[in-house]
C-alpha positions in Angstrom: 17.2 -14.4 0.8 16.4 -13.6 -2.8 17.6 -10.3 -4.4 15.6 -7.3 -3.5 16.0 -3.5 -3.6 17.3 -2.0 -0.3 14.3 0.4 -0.1 11.8 -2.5 0.0 10.8 -4.2 3.2 8.4 -7.2 3.2 6.7 -9.0 6.0 4.2 -11.6 7.0 1.4 -10.7 9.4 -1.2 -12.5 11.4 -4.1 -10.0 11.2 -6.9 -9.5 13.8 -9.9 -11.7 13.5 -13.5 -11.1 14.7 -12.9 -13.1 17.9 -12.0 -10.9 20.8 -10.2 -13.8 22.4 -7.1 -13.8 20.1 -4.8 -15.1 22.8 -7.0 -18.2 22.9 -6.4 -18.7 19.1 -2.7 -19.5 19.8 -2.9 -23.1 18.4 -4.6 -22.0 15.2 -2.1 -19.2 14.8 0.8 -21.5 15.3 -0.6 -24.0 12.9 -0.9 -21.3 10.2 2.7 -20.1 11.0 4.1 -23.6 10.8 2.5 -24.0 7.3 4.1 -20.8 6.1 7.4 -21.4 7.7 7.7 -25.0 6.4 6.4 -24.3 2.9 8.2 -20.9 2.3 9.6 -18.7 5.0 12.3 -20.9 6.4 14.2 -20.0 3.2 13.7 -16.3 3.5 13.2 -15.5 7.2 10.8 -12.6 6.6 9.5 -10.9 9.8 6.1 -11.6 11.4 3.8 -8.9 12.8 0.9 -9.7 15.1 -1.9 -7.2 15.8 -4.5 -7.4 18.5 -7.0 -5.1 20.2 -6.0 -6.6 23.6 -2.4 -7.1 24.9 -0.9 -10.4 23.8 0.0 -12.8 26.7 3.6 -13.8 27.4 2.7 -17.3 26.3 1.5 -16.1 22.9 4.6 -14.0 22.4 6.9 -16.8 23.5 5.5 -19.5 21.2 5.0 -17.3 18.1 8.6 -16.0 18.5 9.9 -19.5 18.9 8.3 -20.8 15.8 9.2 -17.9 13.5 12.5 -17.9 11.4 12.5 -14.1 11.2 11.9 -11.3 13.7 8.5 -11.1 15.4 6.6 -8.0 16.5 3.4 -7.9 18.6 1.3 -4.7 18.4 -1.7 -3.4 20.3 -4.4 -1.8 18.1 -5.3 1.7 19.3 -8.7 1.9 21.0 -10.0 4.6 18.6 -9.3 2.2 15.7 -11.3 -0.6 17.3 -14.4 1.3 18.6 -17.5 2.9 17.4 -16.7 6.5 16.0 -18.6 9.4 17.5 -20.4 10.1 14.2 -22.2 6.8 14.3 -25.8 6.7 15.7 -25.4 3.8 18.2 -29.2 3.4 18.6 -29.6 3.0 14.9 -26.6 0.7 14.8 -28.0 -1.7 17.4 -31.4 -1.7 15.8 -29.9 -2.7 12.5 -27.8 -5.3 14.1 -30.8 -6.8 15.8 -32.7 -6.8 12.5 -29.8 -8.6 10.7 -29.5 -11.1 13.6 -33.2 -11.9 13.4 -32.8 -12.5 9.7 -29.9 -14.9 10.5 -27.4 -12.9 8.4 -23.9 -14.2 9.1 -22.2 -12.0 11.8 -25.3 -9.8 11.5 -25.4 -9.1 15.3 -21.6 -9.2 15.9 -20.1 -5.8 16.8 -16.6 -7.2 17.1 -16.8 -8.4 13.5 -17.7 -4.9 12.4 -14.6 -3.5 14.2 -12.5 -6.1 12.4 -13.8 -5.2 9.0 -13.4 -1.5 9.6 -9.9 -1.9 11.0 -8.7 -4.0 8.1 -10.3 -1.6 5.6 -8.9 1.6 7.0 -6.3 1.2 9.7 -4.0 -1.9 9.7 -1.7 -0.3 7.1 -1.3 2.7 9.3 0.2 0.7 12.2 3.5 2.0 13.5 4.9 -1.5 13.2 4.3 -1.5 9.4 5.5 2.1 8.7 8.7 0.9 7.2 7.1 -1.9 5.2 6.1 -1.8 1.5 4.7 -5.3 1.1 2.7 -7.7 3.3 1.3 -11.2 3.3 -1.9 -11.5 5.4 -2.2 -14.8 7.2 -5.2 -15.9 9.3 -5.3 -18.4 12.2 -6.5 -21.8 11.1 -5.5 -21.5 7.5 -3.6 -24.2 5.7 -1.2 -24.2 2.7 -1.0 -27.3 0.6 2.0 -26.5 -1.7 5.6 -25.4 -1.4 6.1 -21.8 -2.3 9.1 -22.2 -4.7 9.9 -18.5 -5.3 9.6 -15.2 -3.4 6.1 -13.9 -4.0 7.1 -10.3 -3.0 9.9 -10.3 -5.6 7.4 -11.8 -8.1 4.9 -9.0 -7.4 7.5 -6.3 -7.8 9.2 -7.7 -10.9 5.9 -8.3 -12.7 4.4 -5.0 -11.7 1.6 -6.4 -9.5 0.0 -4.5 -6.6 -2.7 -6.8 -5.2 -3.2 -10.6 -5.3 -5.6 -13.3 -4.2 -6.2 -17.1 -4.2 -10.0 -17.2 -3.9 -12.8 -15.1 -5.2 -16.5 -15.5 -4.4 -19.9 -13.8 -4.0 -20.6 -11.5 -1.1 -23.9 -11.7 0.8 -25.9 -8.8 -0.7 -27.7 -8.3 2.7 -24.4 -7.2 4.2 -23.5 -4.5 1.7 -26.9 -3.1 0.5 -25.6 0.4 -0.1 -21.9 -0.2 -0.7 -22.1 0.0 -4.5 -24.3 3.1 -4.4 -21.8 4.7 -2.1 -19.0 3.8 -4.4 -20.8 5.3 -7.3 -21.2 8.6 -5.3 -17.5 8.5 -4.6 -16.5 7.9 -8.2 -18.8 10.7 -9.3 -16.9 13.1 -6.9 -13.5 11.7 -7.9 -13.6 10.4 -11.5 -9.9 10.9 -11.8 -9.3 8.0 -9.4 -10.9 5.5 -11.8 -8.1 3.8 -13.8 -8.8 3.7 -17.5 -7.9 0.0 -17.7 -9.7 -1.1 -14.5 -11.4 -4.4 -13.6 -15.0 -3.2 -13.7 -15.7 -5.9 -16.2 -15.0 -8.5 -13.5 -17.2 -6.8 -10.9 -20.3 -6.5 -13.2 -21.9 -9.0 -15.6 -22.4 -8.6 -19.3 -20.0 -5.7 -19.4 -19.5 -3.7 -22.7 -16.6 -1.3 -22.4 -17.9 0.8 -25.2 -21.2 1.7 -23.4 -21.2 0.5 -19.8 -19.9 2.4 -16.8 -20.1 2.0 -13.0 -23.3 4.1 -13.1 -25.4 1.8 -15.3 -24.2 -1.6 -14.1 -24.9 -3.3 -10.8 -22.3 -5.0 -8.7 -22.4 -8.8 -9.2 -21.1 -9.3 -5.7 -17.8 -10.9 -6.8 -14.9 -10.0 -4.5 -11.5 -11.3 -3.5 -11.4 -13.3 -0.2 -9.2 -11.0 1.8 -8.2 -13.6 4.5 -5.4 -14.2 2.1 -3.7 -11.1 0.6 -0.2 -10.4 -0.7 -0.2 -6.8 -1.6 1.6 -3.4 -1.8 0.9 -1.5 1.3 1.3 1.7 -0.7 -1.9 0.9 -2.5 -3.8 1.5 0.8 -1.6 4.5 1.6 -2.5 6.1 -1.7 -4.6 9.3 -1.7 -7.3 7.5 -3.8 -7.8 4.7 -1.3 -7.6 6.9 1.8 -10.2 9.2 0.4 -12.3 6.2 -0.5 -12.1 4.8 3.0 -12.9 8.1 4.7 -15.9 8.5 2.4 -17.2 5.0 3.1 -16.5 5.4 6.9 -18.7 8.5 7.1 -21.5 6.7 5.3 -21.6 4.4 8.3 -22.0 1.1 6.4 -19.4 -0.7 8.5 -21.9 -0.4 11.4 -25.4 0.2 10.0 -24.9 -2.7 7.5 -21.9 -5.1 7.7 -19.5 -3.9 5.1 -16.5 -6.3 4.9 -12.9 -5.4 4.3 -13.0 -8.0 1.4 -15.5 -6.2 -0.8 -14.0 -2.8 0.1 -10.5 -3.9 -0.8 -11.7 -5.7 -3.9 -13.7 -2.7 -5.3 -10.9 -0.3 -4.6 -8.2 -2.5 -6.2 -10.5 -3.3 -9.2 -11.4 0.4 -9.8 -8.1 2.2 -8.9 -5.6 -0.2 -10.4 -5.0 -1.4 -14.0 -6.4 -4.9 -14.4 -2.9 -6.3 -15.0 -1.8 -5.2 -11.6 -4.1 -7.7 -9.8 -2.7 -11.2 -9.7 -4.4 -14.6 -9.1 -2.0 -17.2 -7.6 -3.0 -20.2 -9.7 -0.1 -22.3 -8.3 -0.9 -21.9 -4.6 -2.9 -24.4 -2.5 -4.9 -22.8 0.3 -7.6 -23.5 2.8 -9.6 -21.2 5.0 -12.6 -23.1 6.4 -14.9 -23.9 4.9 -13.3 -23.4 1.5 -10.2 -24.9 -0.1 -8.5 -24.8 -3.4 -5.4 -26.3 -5.2 -3.8 -25.7 -8.6 -5.8 -27.0 -11.5 -2.7 -27.7 -13.6 -0.5 -30.8 -13.1 2.8 -28.8 -13.5 2.1 -26.7 -10.4 0.8 -29.6 -8.4 3.9 -31.7 -9.1 6.7 -29.0 -8.9 5.3 -27.5 -5.7 4.8 -30.9 -4.0 1.2 -30.1 -3.3 -0.6 -32.4 -0.9 -4.3 -31.7 -1.5 -6.7 -33.8 0.6 -9.4 -33.7 -2.1 -10.0 -34.3 -5.8 -9.2 -31.6 -8.3 -12.9 -31.1 -9.2 -13.6 -30.3 -5.5 -11.3 -27.3 -5.6 -13.2 -24.1 -4.8 -12.3 -22.7 -8.2 -15.0 -24.8 -9.7 -17.6 -24.3 -6.9 -20.9 -22.7 -7.8 -20.2 -20.0 -5.2 -16.9 -19.1 -6.7 -16.3 -16.2 -9.1 -13.1 -17.7 -10.5 -14.6 -18.5 -13.9 -15.6 -14.9 -14.2 -12.1 -13.8 -13.5 -10.7 -16.2 -16.1 -13.3 -15.1 -18.7 -12.4 -11.4 -17.9 -8.8 -12.2 -18.7 -9.5 -14.2 -21.8 -9.0 -17.7 -20.3 -11.3 -20.7 -20.4 -13.3 -22.3 -17.6 -10.2 -24.2 -16.5 -7.9 -21.2 -16.4 -6.1 -22.1 -19.6 -4.0 -20.8 -21.1 -2.1 -19.9 -17.9 -0.3 -16.6 -18.2 3.4 -16.7 -18.3 5.3 -14.5 -15.8 8.9 -13.8 -14.8 9.4 -16.1 -11.8 12.2 -15.3 -9.4 14.9 -17.9 -8.6 14.3 -19.9 -5.4 
């Protein structure tokens, strides 16, 4: 295991998806675990945490424990964290869901998906199983990893002063978050002290001029970090700023009246409350979450990490029209290929 401070605990977790049949996702979960173990964790033996809103079967527990190189925990999500809160008007909620379903908005009529988004936004980091953890790597069933992870990403984050990280960024469906930006503006107006002076607002809005533009005169361009992959500091979500933000959004009801996702919620919070240099893009990781996939664009990363990418470089999601990656590069002074690649202190393998 690579050097780390004794006060830090890191872990890898399979989070809860929108499918209420998580026990039936065993094969997809094992496939993702196998990827992570072979490509990285067999060298470090970090623990795994599984969370579900229904009890895991003995079969699920047996096979996931057998495959992991580290300790494994299986947790049951409390009912109150996976249910409609009493301040939500359920008649209005179901009417809105029917309207979104009729418009064929993805997951528009799915109540379970809304519970998943709300849980990942406001509750997973409060789990009793994670109370002693400072860092986490979110892994979703069915995901694939194309490259060896040649250094400890948790140590990398700590030593380079990073708090949140991603591998893909894309546009959100506006119809699912109609009032999220308006609500965020209301929150920032109430708590201007939470807005970091060196934030990433310039990534989340287009044609940004730091001398005259603010969150109040620029609209959200819908770019967000795809949160099915996250390596991040749990203390970011435990901060007073984020807890106040989530509670404010929760009371607005957008998780149920609209279909606010945890991805835009996490992305907006990280982009506004953190200095821009504390958010990291993993340019050297290869990753797939259907239907999107990406691999490193530079030959050095491809070769040194033994990447096996079943597609051509130009097919990587970084260069897809639906990707916001070029906006991220531009915001950080890089070109359309991500050059020059920033240099960081990389831990020993």
